[in-house]
DSSP file (Angstrom, degrees, kcal/mol; ACC not computed):
  #  RESIDUE AA STRUCTURE BP1 BP2  ACC     N-H-->O    O-->H-N    N-H-->O    O-->H-N    TCO  KAPPA ALPHA  PHI   PSI    X-CA   Y-CA   Z-CA
    1    1 A R              0   0    0      0, 0.0    57,-3.2     0, 0.0     2,-0.4   0.000 360.0 360.0 360.0 134.7   12.4    8.6   10.0
    2    2 A F  E     -A   57   0A   0     55,-0.2     2,-0.3    53,-0.0    55,-0.2  -0.787 360.0-169.9 -96.6 140.1   10.2    5.5    9.3
    3    3 A V  E     -A   56   0A   0     53,-2.5    53,-3.1    -2,-0.4     2,-0.6  -0.929  30.2-108.3-122.6 150.9    8.1    3.9   12.0
    4    4 A L  E     +A   55   0A   0     -2,-0.3    51,-0.2    51,-0.2     3,-0.1  -0.685  37.6 170.2 -80.3 120.3    6.2    0.6   11.7
    5    5 A G  E     +     0   0A   0     49,-3.0     2,-0.3    -2,-0.6    50,-0.2   0.678  65.6  13.9-101.1 -24.8    2.5    1.2   11.6
    6    6 A R  E     -A   54   0A   0     48,-1.3    48,-1.7     2,-0.0     2,-0.3  -0.994  55.7-178.1-152.0 143.9    1.2   -2.2   10.7
    7    7 A L  E     +A   53   0A   0     -2,-0.3     2,-0.5    46,-0.2    46,-0.2  -0.917   1.8 179.6-148.7 123.1    2.6   -5.8   10.7
    8    8 A D  E     -A   52   0A   0     44,-3.0    44,-2.2    -2,-0.3     2,-0.5  -0.977  14.5-178.9-123.7 113.1    0.7   -8.9    9.6
    9    9 A L  E     -A   51   0A   0     -2,-0.5     2,-0.5    42,-0.2    42,-0.2  -0.956  11.6-170.4-123.6 125.3    2.9  -12.0    9.9
   10   10 A E  E     -A   50   0A   0     40,-3.1    40,-2.3    -2,-0.5     2,-0.4  -0.957  13.3-148.8-120.0 119.1    1.9  -15.5    9.0
   11   11 A F  E     +A   49   0A   0     -2,-0.5    38,-0.3    38,-0.2     3,-0.1  -0.704  18.9 174.3 -85.7 135.3    4.2  -18.4    9.9
   12   12 A L        +     0   0    0     36,-2.9     2,-0.3    -2,-0.4    37,-0.2   0.689  63.5  11.8-110.2 -30.0    4.1  -21.3    7.5
   13   13 A R  S    S-     0   0    0     35,-1.8    -1,-0.3    33,-0.1     2,-0.1  -0.914  85.6 -85.3-143.9 168.6    6.8  -23.6    8.8
   14   14 A E        -     0   0    0     -2,-0.3     2,-0.3    -3,-0.1    35,-0.0  -0.452  33.8-163.5 -75.4 149.1    9.0  -24.1   11.8
   15   15 A M        -     0   0    0     -2,-0.1     2,-0.4    33,-0.0     4,-0.1  -0.947   8.8-151.3-126.8 152.0   12.3  -22.2   12.2
   16   16 A H        -     0   0    0     -2,-0.3    -2,-0.0     2,-0.1     0, 0.0  -0.965  20.5 -93.9-130.2 144.6   15.0  -23.2   14.7
   17   17 A W  S    S+     0   0    0     -2,-0.4     2,-0.1     2,-0.0     3,-0.0  -0.806 101.8  35.9 -96.6 140.7   17.7  -21.3   16.6
   18   18 A P  S    S+     0   0    0      0, 0.0     2,-0.3     0, 0.0    -2,-0.1   0.715  94.4 110.4 -77.0 162.2   20.5  -21.0   15.7
   19   19 A G        -     0   0    0     -2,-0.1     2,-0.5    -4,-0.1    -2,-0.0  -0.981  62.5 -97.1-177.0 177.1   20.0  -20.7   12.0
   20   20 A T        -     0   0    0     -2,-0.3     2,-0.4    -3,-0.0    24,-0.3  -0.964  30.4-172.0-116.9 128.4   20.1  -18.5    9.0
   21   21 A V        -     0   0    0     -2,-0.5     2,-0.4    22,-0.1    22,-0.2  -0.976   7.3-157.1-118.9 131.9   17.0  -16.8    7.6
   22   22 A E  E     -B   42   0A   0     20,-2.7    20,-3.3    -2,-0.4     2,-0.5  -0.890   8.9-153.1-106.8 142.0   16.9  -14.9    4.3
   23   23 A V  E     -B   41   0A   0     -2,-0.4     2,-0.5    18,-0.2    18,-0.2  -0.960   5.6-161.6-119.5 126.5   14.3  -12.2    3.7
   24   24 A G  E     -B   40   0A   0     16,-3.0    16,-2.1    -2,-0.5     2,-0.4  -0.908  17.5-173.7-101.6 130.6   12.9  -11.2    0.4
   25   25 A T  E     +B   39   0A   0     -2,-0.5     2,-0.3    14,-0.2    14,-0.2  -0.961  10.1 175.1-128.1 141.6   11.1   -7.8    0.3
   26   26 A R  E     -B   38   0A   0     12,-2.2    12,-2.6    -2,-0.4     2,-0.4  -0.989  33.5-112.6-139.8 151.9    9.1   -5.9   -2.3
   27   27 A V  E     +B   37   0A   0     52,-1.3    10,-0.2    -2,-0.3     3,-0.1  -0.710  28.4 178.3 -80.5 130.4    7.2   -2.7   -2.3
   28   28 A V  E     +     0   0A   0      8,-3.0     2,-0.3    -2,-0.4     9,-0.2   0.763  66.3   0.1-101.7 -36.9    3.5   -3.2   -2.8
   29   29 A K  E     -B   36   0A   0      7,-1.3     7,-3.0    73,-0.1     2,-0.5  -0.985  53.5-150.4-155.4 139.8    2.2    0.3   -2.6
   30   30 A V  E     -B   35   0A   0     -2,-0.3     5,-0.2     5,-0.2     2,-0.1  -0.968  25.5-176.7-114.1 120.8    3.6    3.8   -2.0
   31   31 A G        -     0   0    0      3,-3.2    37,-0.2    -2,-0.5    -2,-0.0  -0.208  44.2 -85.0-100.7-168.1    1.2    6.2   -0.4
   32   32 A R  S    S+     0   0    0      1,-0.2    36,-3.1    35,-0.1    41,-0.1   0.921 123.9   3.2 -64.6 -46.1    1.4    9.9    0.5
   33   33 A C  S    S+     0   0    0     34,-0.3    24,-2.9    32,-0.0    33,-0.3   0.269 128.2  49.8-125.0   7.4    3.2    9.3    3.8
   34   34 A S  E     - C   0  56A   0     22,-0.2    -3,-3.2    31,-0.1     2,-0.4  -0.913  56.8-142.8-146.3 168.8    3.8    5.5    3.9
   35   35 A V  E     -BC  30  55A   0     20,-2.4    20,-2.6    -2,-0.3     2,-0.5  -0.998  15.5-143.7-135.7 132.8    5.0    2.5    2.0
   36   36 A D  E     -BC  29  54A   0     -7,-3.0    -8,-3.0    -2,-0.4    -7,-1.3  -0.832  21.0-164.9 -96.1 133.9    3.4   -1.0    2.1
   37   37 A L  E     -BC  27  53A   0     16,-3.0    16,-2.3    -2,-0.5     2,-0.4  -0.889  13.2-157.9-117.8 146.3    5.9   -3.9    2.0
   38   38 A A  E     -BC  26  52A   0    -12,-2.6   -12,-2.2    -2,-0.3     2,-0.3  -0.971  20.7-177.8-117.1 138.9    5.4   -7.6    1.4
   39   39 A Q  E     -BC  25  51A   0     12,-2.7    12,-2.6    -2,-0.4     2,-0.4  -0.967  17.6-162.4-138.2 150.8    8.1  -10.0    2.7
   40   40 A A  E     -BC  24  50A   0    -16,-2.1   -16,-3.0    -2,-0.3     2,-0.4  -0.999  13.7-148.5-133.4 135.2    8.9  -13.7    2.6
   41   41 A L  E     -BC  23  49A   0      8,-2.7     7,-2.7    -2,-0.4     8,-1.2  -0.881  16.8-166.1-105.9 136.0   11.3  -15.4    5.0
   42   42 A F  E     -BC  22  47A   0    -20,-3.3   -20,-2.7    -2,-0.4     2,-0.6  -0.944  24.5-163.8-124.7 141.2   13.3  -18.4    3.9
   43   43 A V  E >  S- C   0  46A   0      3,-2.2     3,-1.9    -2,-0.4     2,-0.4  -0.975  86.0 -41.3-112.9 109.4   15.4  -21.1    5.5
   44   44 A G  T 3  S-     0   0    0     -2,-0.6   -22,-0.1   -24,-0.3    -2,-0.0  -0.588 124.2 -30.3  68.4-125.6   17.3  -22.5    2.5
   45   45 A T  T 3  S+     0   0    0     -2,-0.4     2,-0.5    -3,-0.1    -1,-0.2   0.307 115.4 106.0-104.2   8.4   14.7  -22.6   -0.3
   46   46 A T  E <   - C   0  43A   0     -3,-1.9    -3,-2.2     2,-0.0     2,-0.6  -0.792  68.8-135.0 -94.2 126.1   11.8  -23.2    2.0
   47   47 A C  E     + C   0  42A   0     -2,-0.5    -5,-0.3    -5,-0.2     3,-0.1  -0.672  29.1 172.7 -74.1 116.2    9.4  -20.3    2.6
   48   48 A V  E     +     0   0A   0     -7,-2.7   -36,-2.9    -2,-0.6   -35,-1.8   0.580  59.9   5.6-105.9 -12.4    8.8  -20.3    6.3
   49   49 A A  E     -AC  11  41A   0     -8,-1.2    -8,-2.7   -38,-0.3     2,-0.3  -0.971  53.4-155.2-163.3 152.4    6.8  -17.1    6.7
   50   50 A V  E     -AC  10  40A   0    -40,-2.3   -40,-3.1    -2,-0.3     2,-0.3  -0.966  18.7-175.7-129.0 152.2    5.2  -14.2    4.8
   51   51 A A  E     -AC   9  39A   0    -12,-2.6   -12,-2.7    -2,-0.3     2,-0.4  -0.972  18.0-159.0-145.5 156.2    4.5  -10.8    6.1
   52   52 A R  E     +AC   8  38A   0    -44,-2.2   -44,-3.0    -2,-0.3     2,-0.3  -0.994  23.7 171.2-134.8 135.1    2.9   -7.5    5.1
   53   53 A S  E     -AC   7  37A   0    -16,-2.3   -16,-3.0    -2,-0.4     2,-0.5  -0.971  27.0-142.0-144.1 157.6    3.8   -4.3    6.8
   54   54 A T  E     -AC   6  36A   0    -48,-1.7   -49,-3.0    -2,-0.3   -48,-1.3  -0.992  13.8-163.9-121.7 126.1    3.2   -0.5    6.5
   55   55 A A  E     -AC   4  35A   0    -20,-2.6   -20,-2.4    -2,-0.5     2,-0.5  -0.919  10.0-156.0-106.7 132.5    6.1    1.8    7.3
   56   56 A I  E     -AC   3  34A   0    -53,-3.1   -53,-2.5    -2,-0.5     2,-0.4  -0.926  12.3-131.5-114.6 132.0    5.1    5.5    7.9
   57   57 A L  E     -A    2   0A   0    -24,-2.9     9,-2.6    -2,-0.5     2,-0.3  -0.671  30.6-173.3 -79.6 129.7    7.4    8.4    7.4
   58   58 A I  B     -D   65   0B   0    -57,-3.2     2,-0.4    -2,-0.4     7,-0.2  -0.902  28.7-114.3-124.6 155.7    7.3   10.8   10.4
   59   59 A A     >  -     0   0    0      5,-2.8     4,-2.5    -2,-0.3     5,-0.3  -0.717  24.3-140.3 -82.2 131.8    8.9   14.2   11.1
   60   60 A T  T  4 S+     0   0    0     -2,-0.4    -1,-0.1     1,-0.2    -2,-0.0   0.800  97.4  48.2 -67.6 -27.6   11.4   13.8   13.9
   61   61 A D  T  4 S+     0   0    0      1,-0.1    -1,-0.2     3,-0.1    -2,-0.0   0.911 125.4  25.1 -80.3 -42.1   10.5   17.0   15.6
   62   62 A T  T  4 S-     0   0    0      2,-0.2    -2,-0.2     3,-0.0    -1,-0.1   0.671  89.5-138.5 -95.9 -18.9    6.7   16.7   15.6
   63   63 A R     <  +     0   0    0     -4,-2.5     2,-0.3     1,-0.3    -3,-0.1   0.743  63.4 125.1  63.5  24.4    6.5   12.8   15.5
   64   64 A R  S    S-     0   0    0     -5,-0.3    -5,-2.8     1,-0.1    -1,-0.3  -0.759  72.9 -82.2-108.7 158.9    3.6   13.2   13.0
   65   65 A S  B     -D   58   0B   0     -2,-0.3    -7,-0.3    -7,-0.2    -1,-0.1  -0.252  46.3-161.2 -59.5 146.8    3.3   11.6    9.6
   66   66 A A        -     0   0    0     -9,-2.6    -9,-0.3   -33,-0.3    -1,-0.0  -0.979  22.4-102.4-131.7 143.5    5.1   13.5    6.8
   67   67 A P        -     0   0    0      0, 0.0   -34,-0.3     0, 0.0     2,-0.3  -0.347  35.0-115.3 -67.6 143.7    4.7   13.3    3.1
   68   68 A L        -     0   0    0    -36,-3.1   -34,-0.1   -37,-0.2   -38,-0.0  -0.561  31.7-116.8 -71.5 137.5    7.2   11.4    1.0
   69   69 A S     >  -     0   0    0     -2,-0.3     4,-2.9     1,-0.1     5,-0.2  -0.393  24.0-113.9 -70.1 156.8    9.2   13.5   -1.3
   70   70 A P  H  > S+     0   0    0      0, 0.0     4,-2.0     0, 0.0    -1,-0.1   0.867 118.2  52.4 -56.8 -35.8    8.7   12.7   -5.0
   71   71 A D  H  > S+     0   0    0      2,-0.2     4,-2.2     1,-0.2     5,-0.2   0.928 111.3  45.4 -67.4 -46.7   12.3   11.5   -5.3
   72   72 A L  H  > S+     0   0    0      2,-0.2     4,-2.7     1,-0.2     5,-0.2   0.950 111.8  51.7 -60.0 -49.0   11.9    9.2   -2.3
   73   73 A A  H  X S+     0   0    0     -4,-2.9     4,-2.3     1,-0.2    -1,-0.2   0.895 109.9  50.3 -55.5 -42.2    8.6    7.8   -3.6
   74   74 A G  H  X S+     0   0    0     -4,-2.0     4,-0.9    -5,-0.2    -1,-0.2   0.884 109.4  50.7 -60.7 -43.4   10.2    7.1   -7.0
   75   75 A Q  H  < S+     0   0    0     -4,-2.2     3,-0.5     1,-0.2     4,-0.4   0.905 111.0  48.9 -62.0 -42.6   13.0    5.3   -5.4
   76   76 A L  H >< S+     0   0    0     -4,-2.7     3,-1.9     1,-0.2   -49,-0.2   0.902 105.6  57.0 -64.9 -40.9   10.6    3.2   -3.4
   77   77 A W  H >< S+     0   0    0     -4,-2.3     3,-1.6     1,-0.3     4,-0.4   0.757  92.5  70.1 -62.3 -22.3    8.6    2.3   -6.5
   78   78 A A  T 3< S+     0   0    0     -4,-0.9     3,-0.4    -3,-0.5    -1,-0.3   0.733  95.1  55.9 -67.0 -21.1   11.7    0.9   -8.1
   79   79 A Y  T <  S+     0   0    0     -3,-1.9   -52,-1.3    -4,-0.4    -1,-0.3   0.401  93.8  70.0 -88.3   2.1   11.4   -2.0   -5.5
   80   80 A A  S <  S+     0   0    0     -3,-1.6    -1,-0.2   -54,-0.2    -2,-0.2   0.651  71.5 109.5 -90.3 -18.5    7.9   -2.8   -6.7
   81   81 A A  S    S-     0   0    0     -4,-0.4   -54,-0.1    -3,-0.4     3,-0.0  -0.315  75.9-114.3 -65.2 138.8    9.0   -4.2  -10.1
   82   82 A A        -     0   0    0      1,-0.1     2,-0.1   -56,-0.0    -1,-0.1  -0.512  36.2-108.0 -71.4 138.3    8.6   -7.9  -10.5
   83   83 A P        -     0   0    0      0, 0.0     2,-0.6     0, 0.0    -1,-0.1  -0.413  28.6-146.9 -68.5 142.4   11.9   -9.7  -10.9
   84   84 A N  S    S-     0   0    0      1,-0.1     7,-0.0    -2,-0.1    -3,-0.0  -0.926  73.5 -21.0-114.2 108.8   12.6  -11.0  -14.4
   85   85 A G  S    S+     0   0    0     -2,-0.6    -1,-0.1     1,-0.2     2,-0.1   0.622  92.3 150.9  75.8  11.8   14.7  -14.1  -14.7
   86   86 A T        -     0   0    0      1,-0.1    -1,-0.2     4,-0.1     2,-0.2  -0.400  30.4-147.8 -77.1 157.0   16.2  -13.7  -11.2
   87   87 A A    >   +     0   0    0     -2,-0.1     3,-0.8     4,-0.1     4,-0.5  -0.640  48.3  17.8-117.3 175.5   17.2  -16.8   -9.3
   88   88 A G  T 3> S-     0   0    0      1,-0.2     4,-2.1    -2,-0.2     3,-0.3  -0.277 117.9  -9.2  71.5-147.1   17.4  -17.8   -5.7
   89   89 A V  H 3> S+     0   0    0      1,-0.2     4,-2.8     2,-0.2    -1,-0.2   0.785 129.8  59.6 -61.8 -31.5   15.6  -16.2   -2.8
   90   90 A T  H <> S+     0   0    0     -3,-0.8     4,-2.2     2,-0.2    -1,-0.2   0.954 109.4  42.8 -63.5 -47.4   14.5  -13.2   -4.9
   91   91 A R  H  > S+     0   0    0     -4,-0.5     4,-2.1    -3,-0.3    -2,-0.2   0.915 115.4  48.8 -61.3 -45.6   12.6  -15.4   -7.3
   92   92 A L  H  X S+     0   0    0     -4,-2.1     4,-2.7     1,-0.2    -1,-0.2   0.890 109.8  52.2 -62.7 -40.5   11.2  -17.5   -4.5
   93   93 A A  H  X S+     0   0    0     -4,-2.8     4,-2.1     2,-0.2    -1,-0.2   0.922 107.8  52.5 -62.5 -42.5   10.1  -14.4   -2.6
   94   94 A H  H  < S+     0   0    0     -4,-2.2     4,-0.4     1,-0.2    -1,-0.2   0.927 112.4  45.0 -59.1 -46.0    8.3  -13.1   -5.6
   95   95 A L  H >< S+     0   0    0     -4,-2.1     3,-1.0     1,-0.2     4,-0.3   0.914 114.1  48.0 -67.9 -41.3    6.4  -16.3   -6.0
   96   96 A A  H 3< S+     0   0    0     -4,-2.7     3,-0.4     1,-0.2    -1,-0.2   0.799 111.5  52.2 -68.5 -26.6    5.6  -16.6   -2.3
   97   97 A L  T >X S+     0   0    0     -4,-2.1     3,-1.1    -5,-0.2     4,-0.7   0.422  76.2 100.7 -93.2   3.8    4.4  -13.0   -2.2
   98   98 A R  G X4 S+     0   0    0     -3,-1.0     3,-1.3    -4,-0.4     4,-0.4   0.911  84.2  47.6 -55.8 -45.9    1.9  -13.1   -5.1
   99   99 A R  G 34 S+     0   0    0     -3,-0.4    -1,-0.3    -4,-0.3     3,-0.2   0.679 111.7  51.1 -70.4 -15.7   -1.1  -13.4   -2.8
  100  100 A W  G <4 S+     0   0    0     -3,-1.1    -1,-0.3     1,-0.2    -2,-0.2   0.464  89.2  84.1 -95.7  -3.4    0.1  -10.6   -0.6
  101  101 A A    <<  +     0   0    0     -3,-1.3    -1,-0.2    -4,-0.7    -2,-0.1   0.778  68.4  86.6 -74.6 -28.0    0.7   -8.1   -3.5
  102  102 A A  S    S-     0   0    0     -4,-0.4   -73,-0.1    -3,-0.2   -74,-0.0  -0.547  93.5-101.5 -75.3 134.9   -2.9   -6.9   -3.8
  103  103 A P              0   0    0      0, 0.0    -1,-0.1     0, 0.0    -2,-0.1  -0.275 360.0 360.0 -54.8 139.2   -3.6   -3.9   -1.5
  104  104 A A              0   0    0     -4,-0.1    -2,-0.1    -3,-0.1    -3,-0.0   0.463 360.0 360.0 -74.0 360.0   -5.5   -4.9    1.6
């Protein structure tokens, strides 16, 4: 089970209810027990917020951090690759997240 250990969210533009928000996410770093994510939120083609978060894998019985298996770590790293020639929100998210991609 993953829990949220850190969330840093920066709002760039207004959003209004009701509405539709699309979220682009990429993996920035895979650690021993955690994964760092960068995200961009869009209304249409306008980036309205960017975020960086850390999700920590925990054991359900002890509620303590648990190491990622090599298989899971490999699957997570697959989401770190920069999109090549993709369109729409994925490409825009990649561009918006460049400054969030370096480890903090």
